[in-house]
TORSEFI-307239 format. One record per residue: residue in one letter; x, y, z of N, C-alpha, C in turn; residue number from 1. Coordinates in Angstrom, 3 decimals, padded with zeros to 6 digits, m for minus. Example, Ala and Ser with C-alpha at 12.3 -4.5 7.8 and 13.67 -1.06 7.14 Angstrom:
# residues 2
   type       n.xx       n.yy       n.zz      ca.xx      ca.yy      ca.zz       c.xx       c.yy       c.zz   seq
      A    013.190   m005.690    007.800    012.300   m004.500    007.800    013.200   m003.300    007.800     1
      S    012.850   m002.250    007.080    013.670   m001.060    007.140    012.900    000.030    007.870     2
END
This chain:
# residues 136
   type       n.xx       n.yy       n.zz      ca.xx      ca.yy      ca.zz       c.xx       c.yy       c.zz   seq
      M   m025.043    049.791   m006.589   m026.057    048.844   m005.116   m026.471    047.727   m005.745     1
      P   m025.154    047.317   m005.916   m025.554    045.972   m006.152   m025.658    044.655   m005.781     2
      L   m026.857    044.018   m006.103   m027.186    042.532   m005.091   m026.257    041.613   m005.744     3
      V   m025.966    040.805   m004.268   m024.506    039.714   m004.718   m025.733    038.751   m004.216     4
      R   m025.756    037.674   m004.732   m026.195    035.854   m004.442   m024.876    035.461   m004.562     5
      I   m024.642    034.605   m003.515   m023.084    033.727   m002.749   m023.786    032.065   m002.719     6
      D   m022.838    031.339   m003.498   m024.013    029.957   m002.887   m022.391    029.436   m002.728     7
      L   m022.408    028.665   m001.546   m021.165    027.920   m000.913   m021.249    026.406   m000.632     8
      S   m020.734    025.701   m000.342   m021.372    024.508    000.225   m020.653    024.960    001.733     9
      D   m021.641    023.628    002.089   m021.860    023.896    003.766   m020.283    023.445    004.290    10
      T   m019.265    022.390    003.735   m018.405    022.234    004.245   m017.504    023.842    004.483    11
      R   m017.276    025.180    003.722   m016.909    026.363    003.934   m017.329    026.918    005.235    12
      T   m016.599    027.074    006.376   m017.624    027.277    007.745   m016.738    028.831    007.288    13
      N   m016.144    029.876    006.322   m016.220    030.724    006.887   m016.828    031.821    005.595    14
      A   m018.668    031.602    006.048   m018.918    032.027    005.102   m018.876    033.518    004.818    15
      E   m019.520    034.157    006.238   m019.002    035.963    006.007   m017.619    036.066    005.728    16
      E   m017.283    035.931    006.127   m015.174    036.491    005.739   m015.597    035.973    004.000    17
      I   m016.047    035.058    003.705   m016.472    035.130    002.226   m016.890    035.908    001.807    18
      A   m018.569    036.990    001.987   m018.760    037.524    001.955   m018.774    039.121    002.446    19
      G   m017.618    038.647    003.280   m017.213    040.451    003.602   m016.147    040.682    002.565    20
      A   m015.113    039.789    002.140   m014.637    039.935    001.207   m014.607    040.119   m000.238    21
      I   m016.309    039.927   m000.634   m016.258    040.529   m001.870   m016.945    041.630   m001.920    22
      H   m017.878    042.253   m000.642   m018.366    042.982   m000.507   m016.901    044.503   m000.282    23
      E   m016.210    044.005    000.375   m014.807    045.090    000.369   m013.933    045.186   m001.319    24
      A   m014.132    044.193   m002.016   m013.886    044.307   m003.055   m015.233    044.711   m003.847    25
      I   m016.253    045.284   m004.435   m016.986    046.089   m004.884   m017.005    047.289   m003.937    26
      V   m016.948    047.465   m002.823   m016.649    048.712   m002.471   m015.409    049.658   m003.336    27
      A   m013.556    048.708   m003.057   m013.121    049.446   m003.579   m012.995    049.521   m004.863    28
      V   m013.388    048.912   m005.571   m013.564    049.154   m007.709   m014.359    049.994   m007.906    29
      Y   m015.766    049.811   m007.135   m016.892    050.434   m007.677   m017.079    051.807   m006.829    30
      G   m016.038    052.086   m005.464   m016.516    053.391   m004.957   m018.209    053.127   m004.113    31
      I   m018.679    052.040   m004.173   m019.709    052.620   m003.668   m019.818    052.693   m001.883    32
      P   m020.483    053.200   m001.401   m020.780    053.241    000.065   m020.731    052.066    001.099    33
      V   m019.922    051.971    001.961   m019.710    050.278    003.005   m021.135    050.116    003.064    34
      R   m022.309    050.957    003.601   m023.812    050.145    003.848   m024.541    050.168    002.847    35
      D   m023.884    049.937    001.214   m024.790    049.662    000.468   m024.314    048.208    000.029    36
      R   m024.951    047.652    001.201   m024.213    045.930    000.958   m025.901    045.431    000.880    37
      F   m025.873    044.748    000.113   m027.241    043.768   m000.119   m026.834    042.203    000.000    38
      Q   m026.919    041.390   m000.056   m026.157    040.378   m000.269   m027.005    039.122    000.736    39
      V   m027.461    037.951   m000.398   m027.837    036.534   m000.088   m026.713    035.325   m000.176    40
      I   m026.676    035.210    000.532   m025.641    033.801    001.181   m026.613    032.569    001.713    41
      T   m026.150    031.710    000.463   m026.703    030.413    000.901   m025.658    029.592    001.167    42
      S   m025.447    028.396    001.904   m024.861    027.057    001.656   m025.378    026.290    001.954    43
      R   m024.945    025.000    001.230   m025.955    024.680    000.676   m025.362    022.743    000.265    44
      P   m025.380    021.483    000.291   m024.549    020.550    000.361   m023.266    020.574   m000.932    45
      A   m022.362    020.044   m000.817   m020.981    020.227   m001.847   m021.633    020.013   m003.168    46
      A   m022.499    018.390   m002.465   m022.971    017.435   m003.951   m024.128    018.529   m005.011    47
      T   m024.580    019.733   m004.345   m025.832    020.841   m005.020   m024.938    021.304   m005.892    48
      I   m023.767    021.644   m005.532   m023.401    022.657   m007.061   m022.140    022.325   m007.300    49
      V   m022.671    021.907   m008.892   m021.953    021.958   m010.047   m021.436    022.430   m010.698    50
      A   m020.051    023.033   m010.646   m019.545    024.067   m011.533   m018.064    023.466   m012.595    51
      E   m017.966    022.580   m013.129   m017.155    022.355   m014.318   m015.958    023.225   m014.413    52
      D   m015.367    022.634   m015.503   m014.285    024.036   m015.641   m014.336    024.335   m017.433    53
      A   m015.944    024.327   m017.909   m015.767    024.844   m019.267   m014.777    024.695   m019.924    54
      G   m013.944    023.480   m020.412   m013.238    023.176   m021.011   m011.718    024.245   m020.827    55
      L   m011.299    024.857   m019.717   m010.395    025.842   m019.531   m009.038    024.434   m018.957    56
      G   m009.911    023.806   m018.126   m008.154    022.314   m018.294   m007.723    022.839   m016.418    57
      F   m008.906    022.956   m015.497   m008.610    022.783   m014.268   m009.664    022.152   m013.712    58
      E   m009.174    021.645   m012.296   m009.904    021.300   m011.394   m010.695    022.528   m010.702    59
      R   m011.532    022.306   m010.187   m012.381    023.186   m009.215   m012.598    021.773   m007.602    60
      T   m012.391    022.239   m006.799   m012.778    021.360   m005.139   m013.451    021.801   m004.593    61
      D   m014.244    023.277   m004.179   m014.952    023.565   m004.042   m015.394    025.105   m004.396    62
      P   m015.970    025.291   m005.313   m016.734    026.338   m005.570   m017.398    027.239   m004.916    63
      V   m017.100    028.697   m005.158   m017.657    030.084   m004.591   m018.709    030.548   m005.815    64
      I   m019.838    030.491   m006.507   m020.521    030.986   m007.459   m020.693    032.115   m006.442    65
      I   m020.565    033.097   m007.204   m021.498    035.049   m007.060   m021.857    035.411   m008.648    66
      Q   m023.133    035.936   m007.828   m023.841    036.252   m008.933   m023.963    038.137   m008.175    67
      I   m023.407    038.497   m009.294   m023.993    040.017   m009.594   m024.699    041.013   m010.202    68
      F   m025.253    041.142   m009.506   m027.316    042.349   m010.219   m026.745    043.509   m010.131    69
      T   m026.638    044.585   m011.122   m025.998    045.475   m011.052   m026.461    046.622   m012.148    70
      Q   m026.668    048.270   m011.777   m026.959    048.463   m012.831   m025.523    049.087   m014.142    71
      R   m026.548    048.872   m015.142   m025.767    048.667   m016.477   m025.039    049.889   m016.804    72
      G   m023.685    049.913   m017.286   m022.553    050.860   m017.940   m021.643    050.962   m017.113    73
      R   m020.994    049.909   m016.301   m019.676    050.156   m016.471   m018.731    049.138   m017.340    74
      T   m017.723    049.829   m017.332   m016.872    049.407   m018.547   m016.154    048.068   m018.744    75
      T   m016.025    047.279   m019.560   m015.305    045.995   m019.235   m014.077    046.180   m019.026    76
      V   m013.067    046.898   m018.579   m012.216    047.258   m018.105   m012.153    047.501   m016.332    77
      T   m013.145    047.655   m016.320   m013.707    048.078   m014.647   m013.895    046.568   m014.094    78
      K   m015.023    045.942   m014.793   m015.832    044.740   m015.044   m014.621    043.522   m014.337    79
      Q   m013.105    043.868   m015.374   m012.005    043.033   m014.860   m011.422    043.354   m013.751    80
      Q   m011.363    044.779   m013.333   m010.727    044.885   m012.155   m011.212    044.653   m011.101    81
      L   m012.785    044.446   m010.731   m013.889    044.081   m010.378   m013.320    042.477   m009.602    82
      Y   m013.193    041.150   m010.989   m013.237    039.718   m011.162   m011.985    039.782   m010.354    83
      A   m010.765    040.871   m010.639   m009.447    040.339   m009.999   m008.972    040.918   m008.681    84
      E   m009.973    041.608   m008.001   m009.861    042.070   m006.645   m011.011    040.988   m006.190    85
      I   m011.741    040.572   m006.686   m013.040    039.925   m005.747   m011.806    038.302   m005.723    86
      G   m011.055    038.116   m006.689   m010.739    036.769   m006.414   m009.254    036.848   m005.639    87
      R   m008.767    038.707   m005.750   m007.687    038.515   m004.822   m008.259    038.471   m003.450    88
      R   m009.279    039.225   m003.109   m009.649    038.830   m001.719   m010.557    038.065   m001.205    89
      L   m010.575    037.007   m002.012   m010.837    035.835   m001.581   m010.163    035.037   m001.046    90
      E   m008.839    034.645   m002.368   m008.111    033.964   m001.787   m007.249    034.382   m000.163    91
      S   m007.057    035.219    000.026   m006.229    035.831    001.072   m007.644    034.891    002.151    92
      V   m009.138    034.626    002.054   m009.806    033.902    003.368   m009.727    031.885    002.503    93
      G   m008.920    032.025    001.793   m009.045    030.451    001.848   m009.621    030.286    000.848    94
      V   m010.097    031.015   m000.497   m010.491    030.544   m001.638   m009.705    030.383   m002.754    95
      A   m009.439    029.386   m003.281   m008.234    029.380   m004.555   m009.711    029.670   m005.590    96
      G   m008.257    030.444   m006.487   m008.599    031.027   m007.789   m009.141    030.266   m008.690    97
      E   m009.570    028.908   m008.765   m010.318    028.108   m009.313   m011.303    027.643   m008.999    98
      D   m011.922    028.493   m007.810   m013.016    028.192   m007.277   m013.984    029.029   m007.259    99
      V   m013.269    029.844   m007.858   m013.889    031.289   m007.950   m014.779    031.901   m009.206   100
      F   m016.180    031.600   m009.268   m016.935    031.441   m009.988   m017.815    033.181   m010.206   101
      I   m018.039    033.877   m011.192   m018.929    034.816   m011.114   m019.603    035.347   m012.191   102
      G   m020.689    035.132   m012.022   m021.591    035.537   m013.117   m022.538    036.833   m013.180   103
      Y   m022.772    038.236   m013.832   m022.625    039.632   m013.913   m023.449    040.085   m015.014   104
      V   m024.979    040.144   m014.181   m025.963    040.559   m014.477   m026.530    042.163   m014.301   105
      E   m026.861    043.096   m015.551   m026.460    044.177   m015.729   m028.311    044.341   m015.700   106
      N   m029.119    045.990   m015.495   m030.180    046.022   m015.956   m029.733    047.878   m015.368   107
      G   m031.425    047.698   m015.532   m031.240    049.640   m015.060   m032.155    050.326   m014.280   108
      P   m032.213    051.816   m013.687   m032.938    052.068   m012.615   m034.185    051.833   m012.453   109
      Q   m034.860    051.168   m013.933   m036.316    050.698   m013.797   m036.794    049.341   m012.950   110
      D   m035.643    048.588   m012.580   m035.610    047.143   m012.152   m035.179    047.261   m010.969   111
      W   m035.394    048.145   m010.244   m035.351    047.592   m008.808   m035.856    048.224   m007.674   112
      S   m036.784    047.915   m006.862   m037.344    048.648   m005.823   m036.810    048.107   m004.393   113
      F   m036.733    048.907   m003.524   m036.131    049.018   m002.357   m036.963    048.764   m001.043   114
      G   m038.374    048.309   m002.123   m039.649    048.402   m000.920   m040.828    049.378   m001.350   115
      F   m041.660    049.702   m000.400   m043.048    049.996   m000.295   m043.491    050.392   m001.949   116
      G   m043.418    048.725   m002.786   m043.928    048.977   m003.803   m043.498    049.930   m005.019   117
      R   m042.383    050.817   m004.636   m041.937    051.764   m005.654   m040.166    051.345   m005.968   118
      A   m040.730    052.051   m006.987   m038.989    051.999   m007.828   m037.922    053.060   m007.988   119
      Q   m037.632    053.874   m006.422   m037.001    054.622   m006.069   m036.058    055.393   m006.774   120
      Y   m035.379    054.666   m007.564   m034.443    055.295   m009.056   m035.604    056.078   m010.140   121
      V   m036.897    055.235   m010.323   m037.913    056.312   m011.046   m037.940    057.570   m010.466   122
      T   m038.423    057.199   m009.087   m039.472    057.659   m008.467   m038.607    059.079   m007.891   123
      G   m037.242    058.886   m007.460   m036.698    059.930   m007.688   m036.184    059.963   m006.157   124
      E   m036.591    058.997   m005.446   m036.781    058.978   m004.195   m034.906    058.499   m003.457   125
      L   m034.435    058.245   m004.748   m032.867    057.621   m004.562   m032.012    058.186   m006.175   126
      A   m030.797    058.317   m006.095   m030.455    058.670   m007.188   m029.590    057.403   m007.784   127
      V   m029.638    057.626   m008.487   m029.522    056.885   m009.689   m027.659    056.894   m009.945   128
      P   m027.307    055.629   m009.269   m025.631    055.487   m009.047   m025.157    055.860   m010.287   129
      A   m023.333    056.476   m010.312   m023.019    056.937   m011.226   m022.333    054.919   m011.737   130
      T   m022.078    055.052   m012.508   m021.325    053.554   m012.887   m020.153    053.540   m013.617   131
      G   m019.321    054.794   m013.355   m017.999    055.091   m013.700   m017.827    054.961   m014.665   132
      G   m018.392    054.647   m016.105   m017.786    054.406   m017.658   m018.652    053.765   m018.075   133
      T   m017.988    053.939   m019.621   m019.122    053.470   m019.968   m018.840    052.335   m020.751   134
      A   m020.238    051.429   m021.806   m019.852    049.997   m021.869   m018.993    049.615   m022.725   135
      A   m017.854    049.991   m023.054   m016.626    049.385   m023.656   m016.207    048.397   m023.569   136
END
C-alpha cells in the first residue's frame, strides 16, 4: 500500500497520465491490487521545483519528483526494478529519464492509519501486505 506524492510543474498538461504510469509500474512490480491506489498530485510553478543533477553531469528540464512511502522489507533488486519500470512508463508519457527523481521512504505497519483514528494493520482490520523479499 504505497502512498505516492508526485510534484510536477504546471507546464506539464498530462498529470493524470503521469500519475497513472507511476501507479501501473507499482502494480506491475509489487503486485499490489489495482485499487490500492493512494496518490497526492501537486502541480506547481516550475520555478518552485529545484532538482539539480547531484554531480551526475546532466541537466533536468522539467523534473517530476516522486516520493514513495511504503512498508519496509522489499529487496534492493526489487526497488531497482521499480525505479526502472517507473522510468520506462514515464518515458512513454513524455517524461525524459533525466527528469525522473524518486525518493523512497520505508516504515512499518504501526505507521499507517486509514481512517477512524485506528492503525488498521495493528488492529487486524487489514492484513499487513507481503513485501516480496528481505532487505538485501
